[in-house]
C-alpha positions as CSV (number, residue, x, y, z in Angstrom):
1,M,-10.9,153.9,-27.1
2,A,-14.1,156.0,-26.7
3,V,-17.7,154.8,-26.6
4,S,-20.3,157.4,-27.4
5,E,-23.0,156.2,-25.1
6,P,-25.0,158.3,-22.5
7,W,-23.7,156.1,-19.9
8,G,-21.5,156.1,-16.6
9,A,-19.8,153.7,-14.3
10,H,-21.8,151.6,-12.0
11,W,-20.0,148.3,-11.2
12,G,-20.8,145.3,-9.0
13,A,-18.3,142.9,-7.4
14,I,-14.5,141.9,-8.5
15,G,-14.6,138.5,-8.7
16,Q,-17.8,138.5,-10.9
17,A,-17.6,138.6,-14.5
18,G,-20.0,140.0,-17.1
19,Q,-21.3,142.8,-15.0
20,T,-22.9,145.7,-16.8
21,S,-21.9,149.4,-16.4
22,A,-24.5,152.1,-16.0
23,V,-25.4,155.3,-14.4
24,A,-28.9,156.4,-13.0
25,F,-29.9,159.9,-13.8
26,A,-33.3,159.8,-12.0
27,P,-34.3,160.0,-8.3
28,P,-34.5,156.6,-6.4
29,A,-37.4,154.4,-7.1
30,S,-40.0,154.7,-4.2
31,S,-40.7,151.0,-3.9
32,S,-36.9,150.4,-3.3
33,A,-36.1,153.4,-1.3
34,N,-37.8,152.0,2.0
35,W,-35.3,149.0,2.2
36,Q,-32.4,151.2,1.1
37,A,-33.2,153.7,3.7
38,A,-33.5,151.1,6.3
39,Y,-30.2,149.3,5.3
40,R,-28.4,152.7,5.2
41,R,-29.5,153.4,8.8
42,R,-28.1,150.0,9.9
43,L,-24.8,151.0,8.2
44,V,-24.8,154.2,9.9
45,V,-25.3,152.7,13.5
46,T,-22.7,149.9,12.8
47,D,-20.1,152.5,11.4
48,A,-20.7,154.7,14.5
49,I,-20.2,151.9,16.9
50,I,-16.8,150.7,15.2
51,V,-15.4,154.2,15.0
52,V,-16.1,154.9,18.6
53,V,-14.6,151.6,19.7
54,A,-11.7,152.1,17.4
55,V,-10.9,155.6,18.4
56,F,-11.5,155.4,22.2
57,G,-9.9,151.8,22.2
58,A,-6.7,153.4,20.8
59,Q,-6.9,155.9,23.5
60,F,-7.2,153.4,26.4
61,L,-4.4,151.2,24.9
62,R,-2.2,154.1,24.5
63,F,-2.8,155.8,27.8
64,G,-4.7,153.4,29.8
65,E,-7.1,154.9,32.5
66,D,-4.8,158.1,32.9
67,S,-6.6,161.4,32.1
68,A,-3.9,162.1,29.4
69,S,-4.0,165.5,28.0
70,L,-2.9,167.1,24.6
71,Y,-0.8,170.2,24.7
72,I,-1.7,172.8,22.1
73,P,0.3,176.1,21.6
74,G,-1.5,179.2,21.5
75,F,-1.4,181.8,18.7
76,S,-0.8,184.7,21.1
77,G,2.0,183.3,23.3
78,S,-0.3,181.4,25.6
79,S,-1.0,177.7,25.4
80,F,-3.7,175.2,26.7
81,T,-4.3,171.6,27.2
82,L,-7.2,169.5,26.0
83,A,-8.2,166.1,27.3
84,Y,-7.5,163.2,24.9
85,T,-11.2,162.1,25.6
86,L,-12.4,165.3,23.7
87,V,-9.7,164.7,21.1
88,S,-11.1,161.3,20.6
89,A,-14.5,162.5,20.2
90,V,-13.4,165.2,17.7
91,F,-11.6,162.3,15.8
92,A,-14.7,160.1,15.8
93,V,-17.0,162.7,14.5
94,A,-14.6,163.8,11.9
95,W,-14.2,160.1,10.7
96,L,-18.0,159.6,10.5
97,V,-18.3,162.9,8.6
98,G,-15.8,161.7,6.2
99,L,-17.5,158.4,5.6
100,R,-20.7,160.4,4.9
101,L,-19.1,162.8,2.4
102,H,-17.3,160.0,0.6
103,G,-20.6,158.3,-0.2
104,T,-19.7,155.2,1.6
105,R,-23.4,154.4,1.9
106,D,-24.4,155.4,-1.5
107,P,-27.3,152.8,-2.7
108,K,-25.3,152.5,-6.0
109,T,-22.3,151.0,-4.4
110,V,-23.3,149.4,-0.9
111,G,-23.9,145.7,-1.0
112,N,-22.0,144.9,-4.2
113,G,-18.5,145.2,-5.6
114,T,-15.2,146.3,-4.3
115,Q,-16.1,150.0,-4.7
116,E,-17.7,150.1,-1.3
117,Y,-14.6,148.8,0.3
118,R,-12.4,151.3,-1.6
119,S,-14.5,154.1,-0.7
120,I,-14.3,153.2,2.9
121,A,-10.5,153.0,2.8
122,D,-10.3,156.4,0.9
123,A,-12.5,158.1,3.3
124,S,-10.7,156.8,6.4
125,I,-7.2,157.6,4.9
126,R,-8.2,161.0,3.8
127,T,-9.6,162.1,7.0
128,F,-6.9,161.1,9.0
129,G,-4.4,162.8,6.4
130,I,-6.3,165.9,6.8
131,L,-6.3,165.7,10.7
132,T,-2.7,164.9,10.8
133,I,-1.8,167.8,8.3
134,A,-3.8,170.1,10.5
135,A,-2.0,169.1,13.7
136,F,1.3,169.5,11.9
137,L,0.6,173.0,10.9
138,L,-0.8,174.0,14.3
139,H,2.3,172.3,16.0
140,I,-0.1,169.9,17.9
141,E,2.0,166.7,18.9
142,V,-0.8,164.1,18.8
143,A,0.6,160.8,20.2
144,R,1.8,158.8,17.1
145,A,1.0,155.4,18.6
146,Y,-2.6,156.7,19.3
147,L,-3.1,157.3,15.6
148,L,-1.4,154.3,14.4
149,L,-3.6,152.1,16.6
150,A,-7.0,153.7,15.8
151,L,-6.8,153.9,11.8
152,P,-5.9,150.5,10.9
153,V,-7.8,148.9,13.6
154,G,-10.9,151.0,12.7
155,L,-10.5,150.5,9.0
156,L,-10.3,146.8,9.2
157,L,-13.3,146.8,11.5
158,L,-15.3,149.1,9.1
159,I,-14.5,146.7,6.2
160,A,-15.3,143.6,8.3
161,G,-18.6,145.2,9.4
162,R,-19.7,146.0,5.6
163,W,-18.7,142.4,4.8
164,M,-21.1,141.1,7.3
165,W,-24.0,143.3,6.4
166,R,-23.4,142.4,2.7
167,G,-23.6,138.7,3.6
168,W,-26.7,139.3,5.4
169,L,-28.1,141.3,2.4
170,S,-27.3,138.7,-0.1
171,A,-29.1,136.2,2.0
172,Q,-32.0,138.3,2.1
173,R,-31.7,138.8,-1.8
174,S,-31.5,135.0,-2.2
175,Q,-35.1,134.8,-0.7
176,G,-36.3,137.3,-3.0
177,R,-36.3,140.3,-0.7
178,F,-34.4,143.7,-1.1
179,L,-34.4,143.5,-4.9
180,T,-34.7,146.3,-7.5
181,R,-37.4,145.3,-10.0
182,I,-36.0,146.1,-13.6
183,V,-37.5,146.3,-17.0
184,I,-35.1,146.2,-20.0
185,V,-36.0,148.6,-22.8
186,G,-34.5,148.5,-26.2
187,E,-33.8,146.3,-29.3
188,H,-34.4,142.6,-28.7
189,A,-31.0,141.4,-29.5
190,K,-29.3,143.9,-27.2
191,S,-31.7,143.5,-24.5
192,V,-31.0,139.6,-24.5
193,H,-27.4,140.4,-24.2
194,I,-28.0,142.7,-21.2
195,A,-30.3,140.3,-19.4
196,R,-28.0,137.5,-19.8
197,E,-25.1,139.6,-18.3
198,V,-27.3,140.9,-15.4
199,Q,-28.4,137.4,-14.6
200,R,-24.8,136.3,-14.0
201,D,-24.6,138.3,-10.9
202,H,-27.0,136.9,-8.5
203,T,-25.8,139.4,-5.8
204,A,-26.2,142.7,-7.6
205,G,-29.9,142.8,-6.5
206,Y,-31.9,143.2,-9.7
207,E,-34.9,141.3,-10.5
208,I,-35.6,141.2,-14.3
209,I,-39.7,141.3,-14.4
210,G,-40.0,142.1,-18.2
211,A,-38.8,143.6,-21.3
212,V,-40.0,146.1,-23.9
213,T,-38.7,145.5,-27.3
214,E,-39.8,146.2,-31.0
215,R,-41.4,142.7,-31.0
216,G,-44.0,143.5,-28.4
217,H,-44.7,139.9,-27.3
218,G,-43.2,136.6,-26.5
219,L,-40.1,135.9,-24.2
220,L,-36.8,137.7,-24.0
221,L,-35.4,134.8,-22.1
222,P,-37.0,132.0,-20.2
223,G,-38.9,133.7,-17.3
224,I,-38.6,137.3,-18.7
225,P,-41.7,138.2,-20.7
226,V,-41.9,140.9,-23.3
227,I,-44.6,143.2,-21.9
228,G,-45.0,145.7,-24.6
229,D,-43.5,147.4,-27.6
230,L,-41.5,150.7,-28.0
231,D,-44.5,152.6,-28.9
232,G,-46.1,151.9,-25.5
233,M,-43.0,151.8,-23.1
234,L,-44.8,154.0,-20.2
235,P,-48.0,152.0,-20.0
236,A,-46.0,148.6,-19.9
237,L,-44.0,149.9,-17.1
238,E,-46.8,151.2,-15.2
239,S,-48.7,147.8,-15.5
240,V,-45.7,145.9,-13.7
241,G,-44.7,148.4,-11.1
242,A,-41.1,148.6,-12.1
243,D,-38.3,150.4,-9.8
244,A,-35.9,151.0,-12.5
245,V,-35.4,150.8,-16.5
246,V,-32.3,149.4,-18.1
247,Y,-32.2,151.0,-21.5
248,S,-30.2,148.6,-23.9
249,G,-30.2,150.7,-26.9
250,S,-32.3,151.0,-30.0
251,D,-32.0,152.9,-33.3
252,L,-35.8,153.4,-33.0
253,I,-35.5,155.7,-30.1
254,S,-34.0,159.0,-30.9
255,P,-31.7,160.9,-28.4
256,P,-34.5,163.6,-27.9
257,R,-37.1,160.8,-27.3
258,L,-34.9,159.0,-24.8
259,R,-34.4,162.3,-23.1
260,Q,-38.1,162.8,-22.9
261,F,-38.5,159.3,-21.6
262,G,-36.2,160.0,-18.8
263,W,-38.2,162.9,-17.8
264,E,-41.4,160.9,-17.8
265,L,-39.7,158.2,-15.6
266,Q,-38.6,160.9,-13.3
267,T,-42.1,162.1,-12.5
268,R,-43.0,158.4,-11.8
269,S,-40.0,157.9,-9.4
270,I,-38.5,155.4,-11.7
271,D,-34.7,155.1,-12.2
272,L,-33.3,155.3,-15.8
273,I,-30.2,153.2,-16.4
274,V,-28.5,153.5,-19.8
275,A,-26.4,150.5,-20.5
276,A,-23.6,150.2,-22.8
277,A,-22.8,146.9,-24.8
278,L,-19.4,146.7,-23.1
279,T,-19.1,143.9,-20.7
280,D,-16.2,142.3,-18.5
281,I,-14.7,145.9,-17.9
282,A,-14.1,147.0,-14.5
283,G,-14.9,150.5,-13.0
284,P,-11.3,151.8,-12.8
285,R,-10.8,151.3,-16.4
286,I,-13.8,153.5,-17.3
287,H,-13.7,157.3,-17.4
288,A,-16.7,159.4,-18.5
289,R,-16.0,162.7,-20.4
290,P,-18.7,165.1,-21.2
291,V,-18.5,166.6,-24.6
292,A,-21.3,168.9,-26.0
293,G,-24.0,167.3,-24.1
294,L,-22.6,163.6,-24.9
295,S,-21.2,161.4,-22.3
296,L,-18.1,159.8,-24.1
297,I,-16.8,156.9,-22.3
298,H,-13.0,156.3,-22.4
299,V,-11.9,152.7,-21.7
300,D,-8.3,152.3,-20.5
301,Y,-6.4,149.2,-22.0
302,P,-5.1,146.6,-19.3
303,E,-1.7,147.2,-17.9
304,F,0.9,144.3,-17.8
305,T,3.9,146.5,-17.1
306,G,4.9,149.5,-14.9
307,M,4.7,150.2,-11.1
308,R,1.4,148.3,-10.6
309,Y,2.9,145.1,-11.8
310,A,6.0,145.5,-9.9
311,T,3.8,146.1,-6.8
312,K,2.1,142.8,-7.5
313,R,5.4,141.0,-7.8
314,A,6.7,142.5,-4.5
315,F,3.4,141.4,-2.8
316,D,3.8,137.9,-4.4
317,V,7.5,137.6,-3.0
318,C,6.6,138.9,0.5
319,V,3.5,136.7,1.0
320,S,4.9,133.5,-0.6
321,A,8.1,133.7,1.4
322,L,6.3,134.3,4.8
323,A,3.7,131.6,4.0
324,L,6.7,129.0,3.2
325,L,8.3,129.9,6.5
326,V,4.9,129.8,8.6
327,L,3.7,126.7,6.9
328,S,7.0,124.7,6.8
329,P,6.0,122.3,9.6
330,L,2.6,121.7,7.8
331,L,4.4,121.1,4.5
332,L,6.8,118.6,6.2
333,A,4.0,116.8,7.7
334,L,2.0,116.6,4.4
335,A,5.1,115.5,2.6
336,F,5.5,112.4,5.0
337,A,1.7,111.7,4.7
338,V,2.0,111.5,1.0
339,R,4.9,109.2,1.1
340,T,3.1,106.6,3.0
341,D,2.4,104.5,-0.1
342,G,6.3,104.5,-1.1
343,G,5.9,107.1,-3.8
344,P,7.6,110.6,-4.1
345,A,6.0,113.4,-2.0
346,L,6.1,116.0,-4.9
347,F,4.6,115.8,-8.3
348,M,6.2,117.9,-11.2
349,Q,4.3,118.8,-14.3
350,E,5.2,121.0,-17.2
351,R,2.8,124.0,-17.4
352,I,2.5,127.1,-19.7
353,G,3.2,130.5,-18.1
354,L,3.6,134.1,-19.0
355,D,4.1,134.7,-22.6
356,G,3.9,131.0,-23.3
357,R,7.0,130.2,-21.3
358,R,7.4,126.6,-19.9
359,F,7.8,125.8,-16.3
360,R,7.7,123.0,-13.9
361,L,4.7,123.2,-11.6
362,L,5.0,121.7,-8.1
363,K,2.3,119.8,-6.3
364,F,2.0,117.5,-3.6
365,R,1.3,114.0,-5.3
366,S,-2.3,113.1,-4.9
367,M,-2.5,110.2,-7.4
368,V,-0.7,106.8,-7.6
369,P,2.8,107.1,-9.1
370,D,1.9,105.8,-12.5
371,A,-1.3,108.1,-12.8
372,E,0.0,109.5,-16.2
373,D,0.1,106.2,-17.7
374,M,-3.5,105.4,-16.6
375,L,-5.0,108.6,-18.1
376,S,-5.6,107.3,-21.6
377,N,-7.9,104.5,-20.3
378,L,-10.0,107.0,-18.3
379,L,-10.8,109.7,-20.7
380,A,-14.1,108.5,-21.7
381,F,-15.1,108.8,-18.1
382,S,-14.4,112.4,-17.8
383,D,-16.7,114.7,-15.7
384,G,-14.7,117.7,-16.7
385,N,-15.8,120.5,-19.0
386,G,-14.9,119.0,-22.3
387,V,-11.4,120.4,-22.4
388,L,-10.1,119.9,-18.8
389,F,-10.1,116.1,-17.7
390,K,-11.8,115.7,-14.2
391,M,-13.3,112.7,-12.5
392,R,-15.3,113.0,-9.4
393,D,-14.4,109.6,-8.3
394,D,-10.9,109.2,-9.9
395,P,-9.5,105.8,-9.2
396,R,-6.0,107.2,-9.3
397,V,-6.3,109.3,-6.4
398,T,-4.9,108.1,-3.2
399,K,-6.7,108.2,0.3
400,V,-4.4,111.0,1.5
401,G,-4.6,112.7,-2.0
402,G,-8.5,112.8,-1.8
403,V,-8.1,114.8,1.4
404,L,-5.4,117.0,0.0
405,R,-7.5,117.8,-2.9
406,R,-10.8,118.5,-1.1
407,F,-9.0,121.3,0.7
408,S,-6.5,122.3,-2.1
409,L,-3.5,121.5,0.2
410,D,-1.9,119.8,-2.6
411,E,-1.3,123.2,-4.2
412,L,0.7,124.6,-1.3
413,P,4.2,123.8,-3.0
414,Q,3.4,126.3,-5.7
415,L,4.2,128.8,-3.3
416,W,8.0,128.0,-4.3
417,N,6.9,128.7,-7.9
418,V,5.5,132.1,-6.9
419,L,8.8,132.8,-4.9
420,R,10.8,131.9,-8.1
421,G,8.7,134.1,-10.4
422,D,7.1,131.4,-12.4
423,M,3.6,131.9,-11.0
424,S,1.8,134.5,-8.9
425,L,-0.5,134.2,-6.0
426,I,-3.5,135.3,-8.1
427,G,-3.9,134.7,-11.6
428,P,-5.5,132.5,-14.5
429,R,-5.1,128.6,-13.8
430,P,-1.6,127.3,-15.2
431,P,-2.6,125.3,-18.4
432,L,-1.1,122.3,-20.0
433,M,0.6,122.4,-23.4
434,R,-2.3,120.4,-25.0
435,E,-4.7,123.0,-23.7
436,V,-2.8,126.1,-25.0
437,Q,-2.7,124.2,-28.5
438,N,-6.4,124.1,-28.6
439,Y,-6.9,127.7,-27.4
440,E,-9.0,129.9,-29.6
441,D,-7.4,133.3,-30.5
442,F,-9.1,135.2,-27.6
443,A,-8.1,132.7,-25.0
444,Q,-4.4,133.4,-25.7
445,R,-4.9,136.6,-23.5
446,R,-4.8,134.3,-20.5
447,L,-1.1,134.0,-21.1
448,L,-0.5,137.9,-20.8
449,V,-0.2,137.6,-17.0
450,K,1.5,135.0,-14.7
451,P,-0.8,132.0,-13.8
452,G,-2.0,131.9,-10.2
453,I,-2.2,129.4,-7.3
454,T,-5.7,130.6,-7.0
455,G,-8.2,133.0,-9.1
456,L,-11.7,133.9,-10.0
457,W,-12.5,130.5,-11.3
458,Q,-11.2,128.7,-8.2
459,V,-13.6,131.0,-6.1
460,S,-16.6,130.8,-8.4
461,G,-17.3,127.2,-8.8
462,R,-13.9,125.3,-9.6
463,S,-14.2,122.1,-11.4
464,D,-18.1,122.5,-11.7
465,L,-17.5,125.4,-14.1
466,S,-17.9,125.0,-17.7
467,W,-14.9,125.7,-20.1
468,E,-16.5,128.9,-21.5
469,D,-17.1,130.1,-18.0
470,S,-13.6,129.3,-16.8
471,V,-12.1,131.1,-19.8
472,R,-14.5,134.0,-19.2
473,L,-13.3,134.3,-15.7
474,D,-9.8,134.1,-16.5
475,L,-10.1,136.7,-19.1
476,Y,-12.0,139.1,-16.9
477,Y,-9.1,138.8,-14.4
478,V,-6.4,139.4,-17.0
479,E,-8.3,142.4,-18.3
480,N,-9.1,143.9,-15.0
481,W,-6.6,142.9,-12.3
482,S,-5.7,144.9,-9.4
483,L,-4.0,144.6,-6.0
484,T,-7.3,145.3,-4.2
485,G,-9.0,142.8,-6.3
486,D,-6.1,140.2,-5.6
487,L,-7.0,140.7,-2.0
488,V,-10.6,140.1,-2.4
489,I,-9.9,136.9,-4.3
490,L,-7.4,135.8,-1.4
491,W,-10.2,136.4,1.1
492,R,-12.7,134.4,-0.9
493,T,-10.2,131.7,-1.4
494,V,-10.0,131.2,2.5
495,R,-13.8,131.0,2.4
496,T,-13.8,128.6,-0.4
497,L,-11.2,126.3,1.2
498,L,-13.3,126.2,4.6
499,R,-16.3,125.3,2.6
500,P,-15.1,123.2,-0.2
501,H,-17.3,122.7,-3.3
502,G,-16.3,121.6,-6.8
503,A,-12.9,120.2,-5.8
504,Y,-12.2,116.9,-7.1
């Protein structure tokens, strides 16, 4: 599928749905450049400290305090040795240069989305790959243990460092700092769509301060005034001090006029971001192809078979088997705790899995044994989202079950479902048959992948989400899943369990 919009890929976080792809083709806005430069300097210092610690730490762990040397054969029959301290310095400088050349501190990626982590991993692996190939071609025998310590430790520390800075940046943005002030320009209906999608992602750092549409007055959405019409775009922008313009599209603005508009914004140091109407499509599925001056956007269809899916299955098997082994003492202890009321430890329920196949889902029992028989009398008191039955103070939940639910410990037996192949570690929530029977046509796409123990909706609000938001997040995962995204969701799941919210 191709979309003929002058538009490029600029995505925020996996886990957030409804993000808007865009490309800026003007210099950074002056009012936001100051904080971006300061933030970038913080990243440079942090990256340098981490790389030095990782490389020289690997040298110390491998060689201790000995002044080890690296033998380097010469090209004319002679040879010489080089102290590993100098080798470590060369590696550290090369690593930092690699991070710089791969744009790991680009303002368009830092602080939002998995692209930042992916670029760090790419830069690190490629830098070490080049150094390793160079050492092989020159017959330089660098200690393997030294490299095998420096790369993974340094990479993990770099990602952890970026994660901590992103947490700090998100906290600043929640207080109204470090935001890019944007104005949406285009047709009213399209601008409403873009504004709603941008507002879904509170960590992206965009503050919508107004809109310019053909109506010229009123409100775009509550809190977003229409500050002008399409004939007076530039005066309206100058009156509010915008950092960037998001162009949502309009038949009233011809391509030559849009190009001229971009030039005018460039002289005012205001970014121009051209947004397409596509939503819930992650960056890896988007490929820009210039044709005769147009930017054609090719969108790949989701993959549900092949090597990537086999890798996901292998990951599920390895992690679930290891988790069952390591957590077996905890599982036994929880089983004994659940049985204190005389009922069974496990609760089995029929759920719908991949391609509509039925399977028996396992959970630790968190309710009284006859909970299903009591359900019909409680439906009127549901605190759920209209489709899923949930009660904050469900009288059927046992004392032990309340603790299990709060920290999602009742879900642990589903590791066996994952090992059997009924479920995946990450995926849409496993629905009941009565839920599937009420699905709209588009919701059936949730069944194109295996259901998961955890997923986007579990780390984005859990039972507090509306039915529409739950479906939207599940469909976003189905359309855009990746192994990297799965790892991010697993990490966010751990954070959610430590700070339970929306679990009842």
